[in-house]
C-alpha positions in Angstrom: -15.0 12.6 -18.7 -18.1 10.5 -18.5 -20.6 9.8 -21.2 -22.1 6.5 -21.6 -25.4 6.7 -23.5 -28.4 7.6 -21.4 -31.2 5.0 -21.3 -34.1 6.1 -23.6 -37.0 7.9 -21.7 -35.2 7.4 -18.5 -34.0 10.9 -17.6 -35.0 11.6 -14.0 -36.1 15.2 -12.9 -33.7 17.3 -11.0 -33.6 16.5 -7.4 -34.6 12.8 -8.0 -32.0 10.5 -6.5 -32.1 8.6 -9.7 -30.2 11.6 -11.4 -27.3 10.8 -9.0 -24.9 8.0 -9.3 -22.7 6.4 -6.5 -19.5 4.6 -7.4 -18.2 2.2 -4.8 -14.5 1.4 -4.7 -13.4 -1.7 -2.7 -10.0 -1.9 -1.2 -6.7 -4.0 -1.6 -7.2 -7.8 -1.9 -10.8 -7.2 -1.6 -13.9 -7.3 -4.0 -17.4 -5.9 -4.4 -18.8 -8.7 -2.1 -17.7 -6.7 0.9 -19.5 -3.6 -0.3 -22.8 -5.5 -1.2 -24.7 -4.3 2.0 -23.8 -0.7 1.3 -24.7 -1.1 -2.4 -28.1 -2.4 -1.4 -28.7 0.4 1.0 -27.8 3.1 -1.7 -30.1 1.5 -4.2 -32.9 1.6 -1.8 -32.4 5.3 -1.5 -32.9 5.5 -5.4 -29.3 6.0 -6.4 -27.8 4.4 -9.5 -25.0 2.4 -8.0 -21.8 1.0 -9.7 -19.4 -1.2 -7.9 -16.6 -2.4 -10.1 -14.4 -5.4 -9.4 -10.8 -4.4 -10.3 -7.4 -6.3 -9.7 -6.3 -4.4 -6.6 -3.5 -7.0 -5.8 -1.8 -7.0 -9.2 -2.4 -3.8 -11.1 -0.2 -0.9 -9.8 -2.1 1.7 -7.7 -0.9 4.6 -9.9 -2.3 2.8 -13.0 -5.5 2.1 -11.2 -6.0 5.8 -10.6 -4.6 7.1 -13.9 -6.0 4.7 -16.3 -8.6 2.1 -14.8 -10.8 4.5 -12.9 -11.2 7.2 -15.7 -11.8 4.6 -18.3 -14.5 2.9 -16.2 -16.4 6.1 -15.4 -16.2 7.0 -19.2 -17.7 3.6 -20.2 -20.2 3.1 -17.5 -21.8 6.5 -16.1 -24.8 7.4 -18.2 -24.7 10.9 -19.7 -27.9 12.0 -17.9 -26.4 11.5 -14.4 -26.2 15.0 -12.7 -23.9 14.2 -9.9 -21.4 11.4 -9.2 -20.6 10.5 -5.6 -18.0 8.1 -4.4 -17.9 5.7 -1.5 -14.5 4.1 -1.0 -13.0 1.6 1.4 -9.2 1.5 2.2 -7.0 1.6 -0.8 -10.0 2.4 -3.0 -9.8 5.9 -1.6 -6.2 6.4 -2.9 -7.4 5.2 -6.2 -10.1 7.7 -6.2 -7.9 10.6 -5.0 -5.3 9.8 -7.7 -8.0 9.6 -10.4 -9.6 12.9 -9.3 -6.2 14.7 -9.5 -6.1 14.2 -13.2 -9.5 13.1 -14.5 -12.0 14.9 -12.1 -15.6 14.5 -13.3 -17.5 17.8 -13.8 -20.5 16.3 -12.0 -18.5 15.4 -9.0 -20.6 15.2 -5.8 -19.7 14.0 -2.4 -16.9 11.6 -1.4 -16.8 9.2 1.6 -13.6 7.6 2.6 -13.8 4.5 5.0 -10.3 3.5 6.6 -8.3 5.0 3.7 -4.6 5.3 4.5 -4.2 8.9 3.5 -0.6 8.9 4.7 0.1 5.2 4.1 0.1 2.3 6.5 2.6 1.7 8.9 1.5 -2.1 8.6 2.8 -1.9 4.9 6.1 -0.5 6.2 6.5 -3.4 8.5 5.6 -6.2 6.1 7.6 -4.7 3.1 10.7 -5.5 5.1 10.2 -9.1 4.2 11.1 -10.2 0.7 8.6 -13.1 0.6 5.9 -10.7 1.7 6.9 -8.2 -0.9 6.5 -11.1 -3.5 3.3 -12.4 -2.3 1.5 -9.0 -1.7 2.5 -7.6 -5.3 3.3 -4.0 -6.3 0.8 -2.2 -4.0 2.4 -3.3 -0.9 5.2 -0.7 -1.4 2.6 1.9 -2.8 0.8 1.6 0.5 3.9 2.6 2.6 4.1 5.7 4.5 6.7 8.4 3.7 7.8 9.9 0.4 8.1 6.7 -1.4 4.4 5.8 -0.8 1.6 6.7 -3.4 -0.2 8.9 -0.8 2.7 11.2 -0.7 2.1 12.4 -4.2 -1.6 13.3 -3.7 -3.0 16.8 -2.7 -5.5 17.8 -0.2 -9.3 17.4 -0.7 -11.0 20.3 -2.4 -14.4 18.6 -2.4 -16.9 17.7 0.2 -15.7 14.5 1.9 -16.5 12.6 5.1 -13.7 10.3 6.5 -14.6 7.5 8.7 -11.9 5.7 10.8 -12.0 2.5 12.9 -10.2 2.2 16.1 -10.9 -1.5 17.1 -8.4 -4.0 15.8 -9.3 -7.6 15.5 -6.2 -8.7 17.1 -5.4 -6.5 20.1 -2.3 -8.1 21.7 0.3 -6.9 19.1 0.3 -4.6 15.9 2.9 -2.7 14.0 0.4 0.1 14.0 0.5 3.1 16.4 -2.6 3.1 18.5 -5.5 3.9 17.9 -6.0 1.8 14.7 -8.4 -0.6 13.1 -6.0 -3.5 12.5 -4.8 -2.2 9.0 -4.7 1.5 9.3 -4.0 3.9 12.1 -6.6 6.7 12.8 -3.8 9.2 12.3 -3.2 8.0 8.9 -6.9 8.3 7.9 -6.7 12.2 8.5 -7.0 14.0 5.2 -6.2 17.6 4.9 -9.3 19.5 3.4 -11.9 16.9 4.4 -15.2 18.2 5.5 -15.5 15.9 8.5 -13.7 13.1 10.3 -15.4 10.5 12.4 -13.8 7.7 14.4 -15.9 4.6 15.3 -15.5 1.5 17.3 -15.1 -1.0 14.6 -12.5 -3.0 12.6 -11.2 -2.1 9.2 -13.2 -4.8 7.5 -16.4 -4.0 9.3 -16.5 -0.3 8.2 -18.5 -0.9 5.0 -20.8 -3.4 6.8 -22.2 -1.7 10.0 -25.6 -0.3 9.8 -24.8 2.7 11.7 -21.9 3.6 9.5 -24.2 3.1 6.4 -26.7 5.6 7.9 -23.9 8.1 8.3 -22.9 7.7 4.8 -26.6 8.1 3.6 -27.1 11.1 5.7 -23.8 12.7 4.3 -24.7 12.1 0.6 -28.2 13.7 1.2 -26.7 16.7 3.1 -28.0 20.0 1.7 -25.5 22.1 -0.3 -25.6 24.9 2.4 -24.6 22.5 5.2 -23.1 19.2 3.8 -22.9 17.6 7.2 -26.5 18.7 8.2 -27.9 15.1 8.0 -24.8 13.7 10.0 -25.4 15.0 13.4 -23.2 12.3 15.2 -20.0 13.6 13.3 -17.5 14.9 15.8 -13.9 16.3 15.3 -12.2 18.3 12.6 -10.9 16.5 9.6 -7.4 17.9 10.2 -6.4 18.4 13.8 -5.1 21.9 12.9 -8.4 23.0 11.6 -10.9 24.7 14.2 
């Protein structure tokens, strides 16, 4: 799937972080600017980091997953990369899950989901009732809804090492269409992904998830985890990814 030409004389030895890439996918109506602190931290660890800017507002979610993401990886990831990790925020996680369903890289490593609405967002359900909001928000408001019409309903469980981080502190606390607990955009219940390795809930808002130093440390630890115990470097993680898993 991926195969951009390697840089001359730049092939790192096995085990060197430079042999691993991290692709960062921002969320809906967002940009790589929100992910810059995380990007810098990953680069300091030695990873090759790629954080594309894509039109999350106007390009339908299904097309981002089926066309944009596979094409970006094919054009961008050097052929000498041995593992490709992903760190996603919000809708970026659905873009990735859809892309992996049909164009899974052979070098797939670990995946982190920050506030991704794996079952859709009840906030999208609420605002989609208004015609003006539907016009203003573009095609992905409908795609982010819960229920069988939402894009998330078409996706299967995770069958790769994955860490889910959810927030439970909304910016505005006096009213929300979301069931508590939630981060102001996505309910904690909707972040739960069947098959995920770990799920953690943190006291932060949706927008803060890629910015907080403690969360970034959790991400770095998870990406460094040994193959025998993918969560060995993330001792603070608590709770199963799926309430039915024990």
